[in-house]
C-alpha positions, 0 to 999 in steps of 0.5 A: 775694352772698358769693363765695370763690375758693379758688386758688394762684398757679400755677393758670391756671384760677384766673387765669381765673376771677379775671379773669372775676369781676373783669371782671363787677364781682363782688367776691370773697374769695381764699384761697390754699390753698398758704399757708393750711392752714385754707383748703385744709381748708375748701376740701376740706371743702366740695367734697371736692376737692383741686384748684383753683379751688373757687368758692363763690357764695353757699354754692353750690360750683363745682369747677374754672372752669366758666364756664356755672355761675358765669354762672348763679349770678351771674344769680340762682341755679339758680332765676334768680330776680331779685335784690333791690335791698337798698335802704331808700328814701325820696323824696329830696325830703324827705331832700335837697331834690332828685328821686330816691330817697334811700338810708336803708339798704343791706343787706350783700351785696345788689345795691346793696351790691355796686355800692358804694352807701351810706346818704345817696346819692341815686339819680337814675337806674336802667337809663337811666331817671330816677328822680323818687322811691322809687316810680319806683325800685322800679317800674324795678328791678321791670322788670329781668331775672334777671342783667340788668347795669343802670347806675345814677346816684346823688349822694353829697355833691354829687358825681355817680357811675356804677355798674353793678348786677347783678340 
C-alpha cells in the first residue's frame, strides 16, 4: 500500500492525519508543500485543491482529514476486498529445518512488506494460531477479514519478532 500525505508544518489536521496513520502502523511518505513546489503542484494536479492535508492511498485521493474514508481505504478500499499477504512461501522444514512458513520473496507494498517481513524469515504464528507449514499459513490468512489487524510471529537469524498485519 502506498500512502502519501501532502502537508505543511503549521496544519493541525495534517498532524492529526499523520498521528492517525502512525498509530495504525501505516507507512507513509510526507510531502511538505510549503517547502517543495513540485509536491505542491503535484497535490493540486491530483486533488484540484490548494488546502492541506491531501492524502493518497494507492492512488485514491482524500481531501482533508476524513477519518472514515481513510479507514475504508486502509481496510482494502471501496470494495472492502481483503489485501493479500504478498509473500512467496514454502515449508520451512525443508529450508530452515523447523516448522513454519519460509518466506522466499516479499512483494513491495504488500501486507507482508508493510509489516517488515523479508526473504529468509520463518513465520511461526499468524492471528494467534501456530503455523507449521506454508499451507497452514495460507489457510489462516484466508480466514482474515478485510481491514482486520492480526499479529504475526516470525524468526529471523535465530531471533523471534512480532508485528501486526493489516489486511
